[in-house]
VOPAFI-401434 format. One record per residue (C-alpha): residue in three letters; x, y, z. Coordinates in Angstrom, 1 decimal. Each point is the difference from the previous one (the first is absolute). Layout:
N
+------+--------+--------+--------+
| code |     c1 |     c2 |     c3 |
+------+--------+--------+--------+
|  ALA |      X |      Y |      Z |
...
+------+--------+--------+--------+
//
This chain:
344
+------+--------+--------+--------+
| code |     c1 |     c2 |     c3 |
+------+--------+--------+--------+
|  UNK |    0.0 |    0.0 |    0.0 |
|  UNK |    1.5 |    3.3 |   -1.1 |
|  UNK |    0.3 |    2.7 |    2.6 |
|  UNK |    0.6 |    3.5 |   -1.2 |
|  UNK |    1.8 |    1.8 |    2.8 |
|  UNK |    1.7 |    3.4 |   -0.2 |
|  UNK |    3.1 |   -1.6 |    1.5 |
|  UNK |    2.7 |    1.8 |   -2.0 |
|  UNK |    3.0 |   -0.5 |    2.2 |
|  UNK |   -2.0 |   -0.9 |    3.1 |
|  UNK |   -2.0 |    3.1 |    0.2 |
|  UNK |   -3.1 |   -1.8 |    1.3 |
|  UNK |   -0.1 |    0.1 |    3.8 |
|  UNK |   -1.9 |   -2.6 |    2.0 |
|  UNK |   -1.2 |    1.3 |    3.3 |
|  UNK |   -1.4 |   -1.3 |    3.2 |
|  UNK |   -3.5 |    0.9 |    0.9 |
|  UNK |   -2.0 |   -0.2 |    3.3 |
|  UNK |   -1.5 |   -3.5 |    0.3 |
|  UNK |   -3.6 |   -0.6 |    0.5 |
|  UNK |    0.0 |   -2.4 |    3.0 |
|  UNK |   -2.1 |   -3.1 |   -0.1 |
|  UNK |    0.0 |   -0.8 |    3.7 |
|  UNK |    2.9 |   -2.5 |   -0.3 |
|  UNK |    2.8 |    2.4 |    0.7 |
|  UNK |   -1.6 |    3.3 |   -0.9 |
|  UNK |    1.7 |    2.6 |   -2.1 |
|  UNK |    3.5 |   -0.4 |    1.4 |
|  UNK |    2.4 |   -2.3 |   -1.7 |
|  UNK |    2.3 |   -2.6 |    1.6 |
|  UNK |    1.6 |   -0.9 |    3.2 |
|  UNK |    0.3 |    3.1 |    2.1 |
|  UNK |   -2.8 |    1.7 |   -1.9 |
|  UNK |    2.0 |    1.3 |   -2.9 |
|  UNK |   -2.2 |    2.6 |   -1.6 |
|  UNK |   -1.0 |    0.6 |   -3.5 |
|  UNK |   -0.7 |    3.5 |   -1.2 |
|  UNK |    0.3 |    3.3 |    1.8 |
|  UNK |   -0.4 |   -0.7 |    3.8 |
|  UNK |   -0.3 |    3.7 |    0.8 |
|  UNK |   -3.1 |    0.2 |   -2.1 |
|  UNK |   -1.6 |   -3.3 |    0.8 |
|  UNK |    0.0 |   -0.7 |    3.7 |
|  UNK |   -1.8 |   -3.3 |   -0.6 |
|  UNK |    3.3 |   -1.4 |   -1.2 |
|  UNK |    2.1 |    1.0 |    3.0 |
|  UNK |    3.2 |   -1.8 |    0.6 |
|  UNK |    0.8 |   -2.4 |    2.9 |
|  UNK |   -0.6 |   -3.7 |    0.6 |
|  UNK |   -2.9 |   -1.7 |   -1.8 |
|  UNK |   -3.2 |    1.5 |    1.5 |
|  UNK |   -2.9 |   -1.5 |   -1.8 |
|  UNK |   -1.9 |   -0.2 |    3.3 |
|  UNK |    0.3 |    3.8 |    0.4 |
|  UNK |   -1.4 |    1.0 |   -3.4 |
|  UNK |   -3.6 |    1.3 |    0.1 |
|  UNK |   -2.4 |   -1.4 |   -2.6 |
|  UNK |   -0.3 |    3.5 |   -1.6 |
|  UNK |    3.6 |    0.1 |   -0.8 |
|  UNK |    0.0 |   -3.5 |   -1.5 |
|  UNK |   -2.6 |    1.4 |   -2.5 |
|  UNK |    2.1 |    3.1 |   -0.7 |
|  UNK |   -0.5 |    0.3 |   -3.8 |
|  UNK |   -3.8 |    0.3 |    0.8 |
|  UNK |    0.2 |    1.9 |    3.2 |
|  UNK |    2.8 |    2.5 |   -0.9 |
|  UNK |    0.4 |   -0.1 |   -3.8 |
|  UNK |    1.4 |    3.6 |   -0.1 |
|  UNK |    3.0 |   -1.1 |    2.1 |
|  UNK |    0.8 |   -2.9 |   -2.3 |
|  UNK |   -0.3 |    2.3 |   -3.1 |
|  UNK |    2.1 |    2.6 |    1.8 |
|  UNK |    2.9 |   -2.5 |    0.5 |
|  UNK |   -0.3 |   -1.1 |   -3.7 |
|  UNK |    0.3 |    3.7 |   -0.9 |
|  UNK |    3.1 |    0.5 |    2.1 |
|  UNK |    1.7 |   -2.8 |   -1.9 |
|  UNK |   -1.1 |    1.4 |   -3.4 |
|  UNK |    1.2 |    3.4 |    0.9 |
|  UNK |    3.3 |   -1.6 |    1.1 |
|  UNK |    0.5 |   -1.3 |   -3.6 |
|  UNK |   -1.3 |   -3.5 |    0.2 |
|  UNK |   -0.9 |   -1.6 |   -3.3 |
|  UNK |   -1.7 |   -2.9 |    1.6 |
|  UNK |   -2.3 |    0.0 |    3.0 |
|  UNK |   -1.2 |   -3.1 |    1.8 |
|  UNK |   -3.5 |   -0.6 |    1.5 |
|  UNK |   -0.7 |   -0.3 |    3.7 |
|  UNK |   -0.9 |   -3.7 |   -0.3 |
|  UNK |    3.2 |   -1.9 |    1.0 |
|  UNK |   -1.6 |   -1.7 |    3.0 |
|  UNK |   -3.6 |    0.5 |   -1.1 |
|  UNK |   -1.6 |   -3.5 |   -0.4 |
|  UNK |   -3.6 |   -1.2 |   -0.3 |
|  UNK |    0.3 |   -2.6 |    2.8 |
|  UNK |    1.6 |    2.7 |    2.3 |
|  UNK |   -2.8 |    2.4 |   -0.6 |
|  UNK |   -2.7 |   -2.7 |    0.4 |
|  UNK |    1.6 |   -0.9 |    3.4 |
|  UNK |   -0.6 |    3.6 |    1.1 |
|  UNK |   -3.7 |   -0.2 |   -0.7 |
|  UNK |   -0.1 |    1.5 |   -3.5 |
|  UNK |   -2.3 |   -1.5 |   -2.7 |
|  UNK |    1.5 |   -1.5 |   -3.1 |
|  UNK |   -1.2 |    3.0 |   -2.0 |
|  UNK |    1.6 |    2.4 |    2.5 |
|  UNK |    3.3 |   -1.8 |   -0.1 |
|  UNK |    0.1 |    0.0 |   -3.8 |
|  UNK |   -1.0 |    3.6 |   -0.1 |
|  UNK |    2.9 |    0.9 |    2.3 |
|  UNK |    2.5 |   -1.7 |   -2.3 |
|  UNK |   -1.4 |    2.0 |   -3.0 |
|  UNK |    0.1 |    3.2 |    2.0 |
|  UNK |    3.7 |   -0.4 |    0.7 |
|  UNK |    0.6 |    0.1 |   -3.8 |
|  UNK |   -2.6 |    2.7 |   -0.6 |
|  UNK |    1.7 |    2.4 |    2.4 |
|  UNK |    3.3 |   -0.5 |   -1.7 |
|  UNK |   -1.5 |    0.5 |   -3.4 |
|  UNK |   -1.8 |    3.2 |    1.1 |
|  UNK |    3.2 |    1.4 |    1.5 |
|  UNK |    2.0 |   -0.8 |   -3.1 |
|  UNK |   -2.7 |    1.5 |   -2.4 |
|  UNK |   -0.4 |    3.2 |    2.2 |
|  UNK |    3.7 |    0.5 |    0.2 |
|  UNK |    0.5 |   -0.5 |   -3.7 |
|  UNK |   -2.7 |    2.4 |   -0.8 |
|  UNK |    1.6 |    2.7 |    2.1 |
|  UNK |    3.4 |   -0.8 |   -1.5 |
|  UNK |   -1.3 |    0.5 |   -3.6 |
|  UNK |   -1.0 |    3.6 |    1.0 |
|  UNK |    3.6 |    0.9 |    0.5 |
|  UNK |    2.0 |    1.4 |   -3.0 |
|  UNK |    3.0 |   -2.3 |    0.6 |
|  UNK |   -1.2 |   -3.2 |    1.7 |
|  UNK |    2.8 |   -1.9 |    1.8 |
|  UNK |   -1.9 |   -3.1 |    0.8 |
|  UNK |   -1.1 |   -3.2 |   -1.8 |
|  UNK |   -3.5 |   -1.3 |    0.1 |
|  UNK |    0.4 |   -2.6 |    2.8 |
|  UNK |   -1.0 |   -3.7 |   -0.2 |
|  UNK |   -2.4 |   -1.3 |    2.7 |
|  UNK |    0.9 |   -3.5 |    1.4 |
|  UNK |   -2.4 |   -2.2 |    2.0 |
|  UNK |    2.0 |   -1.5 |    2.8 |
|  UNK |   -0.4 |   -3.6 |    1.2 |
|  UNK |    2.0 |   -1.2 |    2.9 |
|  UNK |    1.1 |   -3.5 |    0.8 |
|  UNK |   -2.0 |   -2.6 |    1.8 |
|  UNK |    2.4 |    0.5 |    2.9 |
|  UNK |   -1.0 |    3.6 |    0.2 |
|  UNK |   -3.6 |   -1.1 |    0.6 |
|  UNK |    1.1 |   -2.4 |    2.7 |
|  UNK |    1.9 |    2.7 |    1.8 |
|  UNK |    2.0 |   -2.6 |    1.9 |
|  UNK |    3.5 |    0.7 |   -1.3 |
|  UNK |   -0.3 |   -2.5 |   -2.9 |
|  UNK |    0.1 |    3.0 |   -2.4 |
|  UNK |    3.7 |    0.1 |    0.9 |
|  UNK |    0.8 |   -3.7 |    0.1 |
|  UNK |   -2.2 |   -1.5 |   -2.8 |
|  UNK |   -1.0 |   -2.8 |    2.4 |
|  UNK |   -3.7 |   -0.4 |   -0.5 |
|  UNK |   -0.4 |   -3.5 |    1.5 |
|  UNK |   -0.3 |   -3.4 |   -1.4 |
|  UNK |   -3.7 |    0.3 |   -0.7 |
|  UNK |    0.3 |    2.9 |   -2.4 |
|  UNK |    0.2 |   -1.0 |   -3.7 |
|  UNK |    0.0 |    1.8 |   -3.3 |
|  UNK |   -3.7 |   -0.7 |   -0.4 |
|  UNK |   -0.8 |    1.5 |    3.4 |
|  UNK |    2.0 |    3.1 |   -0.8 |
|  UNK |   -1.8 |    0.4 |   -3.3 |
|  UNK |   -3.4 |   -0.4 |    1.7 |
|  UNK |    0.9 |    2.6 |    2.6 |
|  UNK |    1.1 |    2.5 |   -2.6 |
|  UNK |   -2.4 |   -0.6 |   -2.9 |
|  UNK |   -2.8 |    2.4 |    0.8 |
|  UNK |    2.3 |    2.7 |    1.3 |
|  UNK |    1.9 |   -0.1 |   -3.3 |
|  UNK |   -3.2 |    0.1 |   -2.0 |
|  UNK |   -1.4 |    3.0 |    1.9 |
|  UNK |    3.3 |    2.1 |   -0.1 |
|  UNK |    0.6 |   -0.8 |   -3.7 |
|  UNK |   -3.5 |    1.1 |   -0.8 |
|  UNK |    0.4 |    3.3 |    1.9 |
|  UNK |    2.0 |    1.6 |   -2.9 |
|  UNK |    3.7 |    0.1 |    1.1 |
|  UNK |    2.8 |    0.3 |   -2.6 |
|  UNK |    1.8 |   -2.9 |    1.7 |
|  UNK |   -0.3 |   -2.6 |    2.8 |
|  UNK |    2.9 |   -0.4 |    2.4 |
|  UNK |    0.5 |   -3.1 |    2.1 |
|  UNK |    2.3 |    1.2 |    2.7 |
|  UNK |    2.5 |   -1.5 |    2.4 |
|  UNK |   -0.6 |   -3.5 |   -1.1 |
|  UNK |    2.2 |   -2.2 |    2.3 |
|  UNK |    0.0 |   -3.5 |   -1.6 |
|  UNK |    0.0 |   -1.9 |   -3.2 |
|  UNK |   -3.4 |   -1.7 |    0.6 |
|  UNK |   -1.8 |    3.3 |    0.1 |
|  UNK |    1.7 |    1.2 |   -3.2 |
|  UNK |   -1.2 |   -3.1 |   -1.8 |
|  UNK |   -3.5 |    0.6 |    1.4 |
|  UNK |   -0.1 |    3.5 |   -1.3 |
|  UNK |    1.2 |   -0.9 |   -3.5 |
|  UNK |   -2.5 |   -2.8 |   -0.2 |
|  UNK |   -2.8 |    2.2 |    1.2 |
|  UNK |    0.8 |    2.8 |   -2.5 |
|  UNK |   -0.4 |   -2.6 |   -2.8 |
|  UNK |   -3.1 |   -1.7 |    1.4 |
|  UNK |   -1.8 |    3.3 |    0.4 |
|  UNK |    1.4 |    1.4 |   -3.3 |
|  UNK |    0.9 |    3.3 |    1.7 |
|  UNK |    0.6 |    2.6 |   -2.6 |
|  UNK |    1.5 |    2.6 |    2.3 |
|  UNK |    3.8 |   -0.2 |   -0.1 |
|  UNK |    1.6 |   -1.3 |    3.2 |
|  UNK |    3.2 |    0.3 |    1.9 |
|  UNK |    1.2 |   -2.4 |    2.7 |
|  UNK |    2.5 |    1.1 |    2.6 |
|  UNK |    1.7 |   -2.3 |    2.4 |
|  UNK |    1.4 |    0.9 |    3.5 |
|  UNK |    3.4 |   -1.0 |    1.3 |
|  UNK |    1.9 |    0.2 |    3.3 |
|  UNK |    3.4 |   -0.9 |   -1.2 |
|  UNK |    0.2 |    1.3 |   -3.6 |
|  UNK |    0.6 |   -3.5 |   -1.4 |
|  UNK |   -3.3 |   -1.8 |    0.5 |
|  UNK |   -3.7 |    0.5 |    0.6 |
|  UNK |   -1.0 |    0.2 |    3.6 |
|  UNK |   -0.8 |   -3.7 |   -0.2 |
|  UNK |    3.6 |   -0.8 |   -0.9 |
|  UNK |   -0.9 |   -1.0 |   -3.5 |
|  UNK |    2.1 |    1.4 |   -2.9 |
|  UNK |   -0.9 |    2.9 |   -2.2 |
|  UNK |    1.0 |   -2.0 |   -3.0 |
|  UNK |   -2.6 |   -2.7 |    0.7 |
|  UNK |   -2.8 |    2.5 |    0.6 |
|  UNK |    0.9 |    2.2 |   -3.0 |
|  UNK |   -0.2 |   -3.1 |   -2.2 |
|  UNK |   -3.7 |   -0.2 |    0.9 |
|  UNK |   -0.6 |    3.7 |   -0.7 |
|  UNK |    1.9 |   -0.1 |   -3.3 |
|  UNK |   -2.4 |   -2.6 |   -1.3 |
|  UNK |   -3.0 |    2.4 |    0.4 |
|  UNK |   -0.9 |    2.6 |   -2.6 |
|  UNK |   -2.3 |    1.7 |    2.5 |
|  UNK |    2.9 |    0.9 |    2.3 |
|  UNK |    1.5 |    3.1 |   -1.5 |
|  UNK |    2.3 |    1.1 |    2.9 |
|  UNK |    2.0 |   -2.0 |    2.7 |
|  UNK |    1.8 |    1.4 |    2.9 |
|  UNK |    0.4 |    0.3 |    3.8 |
|  UNK |   -1.5 |    2.2 |    2.7 |
|  UNK |   -0.1 |    0.1 |    3.8 |
|  UNK |    3.7 |   -0.9 |   -0.1 |
|  UNK |    3.1 |    1.7 |    1.6 |
|  UNK |    1.4 |    2.6 |   -2.4 |
|  UNK |    3.6 |   -1.3 |    0.3 |
|  UNK |   -0.9 |   -3.2 |   -1.9 |
|  UNK |   -1.8 |    1.6 |   -3.0 |
|  UNK |    3.0 |    0.6 |   -2.3 |
|  UNK |    1.0 |   -3.6 |    0.2 |
|  UNK |   -3.5 |   -1.3 |   -0.4 |
|  UNK |   -0.4 |    2.1 |   -3.2 |
|  UNK |    3.2 |   -1.6 |   -1.4 |
|  UNK |   -1.4 |   -3.5 |    0.8 |
|  UNK |   -3.4 |    0.8 |   -1.6 |
|  UNK |    1.6 |    1.3 |   -3.1 |
|  UNK |    1.7 |   -3.4 |   -0.4 |
|  UNK |   -3.3 |   -1.8 |    0.4 |
|  UNK |   -2.6 |    2.0 |   -1.8 |
|  UNK |   -0.7 |    2.4 |   -2.9 |
|  UNK |   -3.0 |    1.6 |    1.7 |
|  UNK |    0.1 |    3.5 |    1.4 |
|  UNK |    1.3 |    0.1 |    3.6 |
|  UNK |   -1.6 |    1.9 |    2.8 |
|  UNK |    1.7 |    0.8 |    3.3 |
|  UNK |   -1.5 |    1.8 |    2.9 |
|  UNK |    1.8 |   -0.9 |    3.3 |
|  UNK |   -0.6 |    1.1 |    3.5 |
|  UNK |    1.7 |    3.2 |    1.3 |
|  UNK |    2.8 |   -2.0 |    1.8 |
|  UNK |   -1.1 |    1.0 |    3.5 |
|  UNK |   -0.1 |   -2.7 |    2.6 |
|  UNK |   -2.8 |   -0.4 |    2.7 |
|  UNK |    1.3 |   -0.2 |    3.5 |
|  UNK |   -2.6 |   -2.1 |    1.8 |
|  UNK |    1.3 |    0.8 |    3.5 |
|  UNK |    0.3 |    3.7 |   -0.5 |
|  UNK |   -3.2 |    0.1 |   -2.1 |
|  UNK |    1.6 |    2.3 |   -2.6 |
|  UNK |    1.6 |    0.0 |   -3.4 |
|  UNK |    3.8 |    0.0 |   -0.2 |
|  UNK |    1.9 |    1.9 |   -2.8 |
|  UNK |    0.7 |   -1.9 |   -3.2 |
|  UNK |    3.7 |   -0.9 |    0.6 |
|  UNK |   -0.2 |   -2.5 |   -2.9 |
|  UNK |    0.1 |    2.9 |   -2.5 |
|  UNK |    3.5 |    1.1 |    1.2 |
|  UNK |    0.8 |    3.4 |   -1.5 |
|  UNK |   -2.5 |   -0.4 |   -2.8 |
|  UNK |   -3.4 |    1.6 |    0.0 |
|  UNK |   -3.1 |   -2.0 |   -1.1 |
|  UNK |   -0.2 |    2.1 |   -3.2 |
|  UNK |    3.7 |   -0.5 |   -0.8 |
|  UNK |   -0.6 |   -3.8 |    0.3 |
|  UNK |   -3.0 |    0.4 |   -2.3 |
|  UNK |    2.3 |    1.4 |   -2.7 |
|  UNK |    2.2 |   -3.0 |    0.3 |
|  UNK |   -3.1 |   -2.3 |   -0.3 |
|  UNK |   -0.9 |    1.8 |   -3.2 |
|  UNK |    3.5 |   -0.5 |   -1.4 |
|  UNK |   -0.1 |   -3.7 |    1.0 |
|  UNK |   -3.1 |   -0.5 |   -2.1 |
|  UNK |   -3.2 |    0.6 |    2.0 |
|  UNK |   -2.9 |    1.5 |   -1.9 |
|  UNK |   -2.3 |    1.0 |    2.9 |
|  UNK |    1.5 |    1.4 |    3.1 |
|  UNK |   -1.6 |    1.2 |    3.2 |
|  UNK |   -0.4 |   -0.6 |    3.7 |
|  UNK |   -1.9 |   -2.4 |    2.4 |
|  UNK |   -0.2 |    0.0 |    3.8 |
|  UNK |    1.0 |    3.2 |    1.8 |
|  UNK |    0.5 |    2.0 |   -3.2 |
|  UNK |   -2.1 |    3.1 |   -0.6 |
|  UNK |   -0.8 |    2.6 |   -2.7 |
|  UNK |    3.3 |    1.7 |    0.9 |
|  UNK |    1.8 |   -3.2 |   -0.9 |
|  UNK |   -1.8 |   -0.2 |   -3.3 |
|  UNK |    0.7 |    3.6 |   -0.8 |
|  UNK |    3.7 |   -0.5 |    0.5 |
|  UNK |   -0.1 |   -3.2 |   -2.1 |
|  UNK |   -2.0 |    1.7 |   -2.8 |
|  UNK |    2.4 |    2.9 |   -0.2 |
|  UNK |    3.1 |   -2.1 |   -0.2 |
|  UNK |   -1.4 |   -2.5 |   -2.5 |
|  UNK |   -1.5 |    2.7 |   -2.3 |
|  UNK |    2.8 |    2.5 |    0.4 |
|  UNK |   -2.3 |    2.7 |    1.3 |
|  UNK |    0.7 |    2.8 |    2.4 |
|  UNK |   -3.6 |    1.3 |    0.5 |
|  UNK |   -3.0 |   -1.2 |    2.0 |
+------+--------+--------+--------+
//
C-alpha cells in the first residue's frame, strides 16, 4: 500500500499526544506514570506511580468531557511544527470502557471522538495557516493510535511482552478487531500500532489488517529496553520479516524507547527493511520511585534531544519525534533543526 508522506529528509514529525484513559492504567504511560503530552495543560495525565484507582470517571472520558483541552494540546504541537499528530486513543479500548459502565455505542463513539478532535484541530490550524502570506507549516497528517494489549492490561507486560501462556494470536485479534474497525472508519490518514513489545502481537496485527482489508495505511512501532531486541527479548530481524511481508504496513519503527539506543536501531532496521522508518523515543529522563520525581536525562550526555534527532535523520529515519516526557517544546526544537528553520 503506497503512502504519500511529505517526508523529504525526515521533515515529518511524529508527536506524543495525551492519552484517553480506558480505566486500565488511565492516560499515563508506563511504569512510574510516564506521561504522554503536555502535563502542564492536562492535569489528568499527572506523573507519578500508576494511579488508575485515583482517576475520576470524568477524566477517563476526557475527549467527551473536555474536548477543548485535547484540541488545545493538538494545536500546541501543530504550532510547534509537527507534521504528524496522534489521536488520544493509545490506551482507549472497548473492553476497558465497558468495564467502566459505558455502553458499546458510547465506547465506540469515544474512540471516534479521539480521531475527530485531531482532525478538527488539524483542519482549523491549516485554515489559519493558509491565511498567512508565507505559510511555514505543512498540512499535518492525523494518525489514529492503537496501543499494545499490554497497555490495556496495565500490569507491566507492556514493557516485557509477557502476556501469559493463554494469550494467542487469535485472542489478540479478537481483542483488537472492533477497535481497529472503528478507528479506521473515523477518517484518519494513518493508523499507528505503538510500542508493540513482542513478535506474536506483530503477527496478529499484520493478520488482522489483511483479514479486515483495512485501506488506511498503517505503521507498526516496537519498543525496546536494550536497543537490540524488543521488550520480549525477540530480535528486530524476526519481527521485521513479518512486517516486510505486509503491503498494508507502510512504516516501521520504534517508540517509547530510551533515546541513546535510537541511532543503532535505525542502522539495524535499514539492514532489514526497505519501508520508511519512524523513531520517537522517550525524553531520556528516569523516574526515581523512591523520591517520586524525574531525574535528568544523563543518557543524552552533552547532546540535546534535538541534536540527536538530527543524527537520527542522517542515519535514515523518515519520521522523527518524541514519546514519553516530551512536550511541544521538544517538537519545536526538533522541527527547527530538521527543517533548517529559525522561526516559530
